[in-house]
N, C-alpha and C positions, 0 to 999 in steps of 0.2 A: 452753182455756176450761173452766170448771167445768160450763157448760151451754151448748149451742148448738142452736138450731133456726133456721129461716129468718127467724122474726119477732123473735128476741132472742138475744143472747149475753151471758153473765155470766162474768167472770173475776176472779181475784185477781191484782193486779199489785204486785210488789215492786220498789222503786227505791232505789238507794244514794245516799248524800249526793253532791251535785253531779253526778249522772248526767245526761247530755244528754237532753233531752226537747224536740226541735226543733219549730219551727212546722210545722203540718200541718192538713189538714182531711179530712173523710170524709163520705160521703153520708148517714150515719145520725145520729140523735140519740144523744148519749152522756151518761150520768149517772155521775158519779164520787163515791163515798163514801169519805172518808178513814177508815181503820181505826186507823192509828197513824202518828205522824210529822207532817210538815208539808210542804205543797207550795204554791207560788205559781203559780196558773194565769194566764197572760198571753194576752190577746186582742188581735189586730191590733196588737201591739207597743206599745200605749199604755194598755190597761185591765188592771189586775191584781187578783186576788182571792187573799188569803192564807187558806189552809184548814188546819185542824187536825182532830184526832180528832172524829168524828161530823158534820163539816161535809159538805155536799153541793153539787155544782154540776151544772147541766144545760147542755150545749153543743148548740146548734142545728145541724142539718145544714149542711155546707159552711162553717161558721164557722172562720176561721183561729185556731188556738190552739197554745200550747206551755206549758211549765212550767219553773220553777226548783225544784230539790229540795234545800233547805238541810240536811236531815237524812234518815236512813233512813226511808222511807215505804212504807206498805202501803195499797192502796186496793181497793175493789170497783169494777170498770168494767162498766157495763151499756150495751149497744149495741142500739138499736131502729131499724130491723130490723138483724139481724146483718150485719156487714161481711164480705165474702168473704175478707179477709185475716186475720180472727181464726182462730186454730187450732181445728180440730175436736176434740172430746173423744175420748179412746180409749174404746171400748166393749168390755166384757167382759175387761178387764185386759190 
């Protein structure tokens, strides 16, 4: 993570073309901002949102979601509050 405290985690996520992004959920709100590339966020296997650079999606806690990655994509992922499974940043090098 670029930044992590108990109340928020911010990280840059890089995904390769056709990289698996399986359905999952988590107890936190997640905000994803596409920096470059394209991703299609899929909710509950029936609702899809096609996102490109500068697009933003907010995912409510415990909402089932996944994604298709049709091209190399880079996003900012913000999780509020921070999920325990997000990696902690290294402090002091």
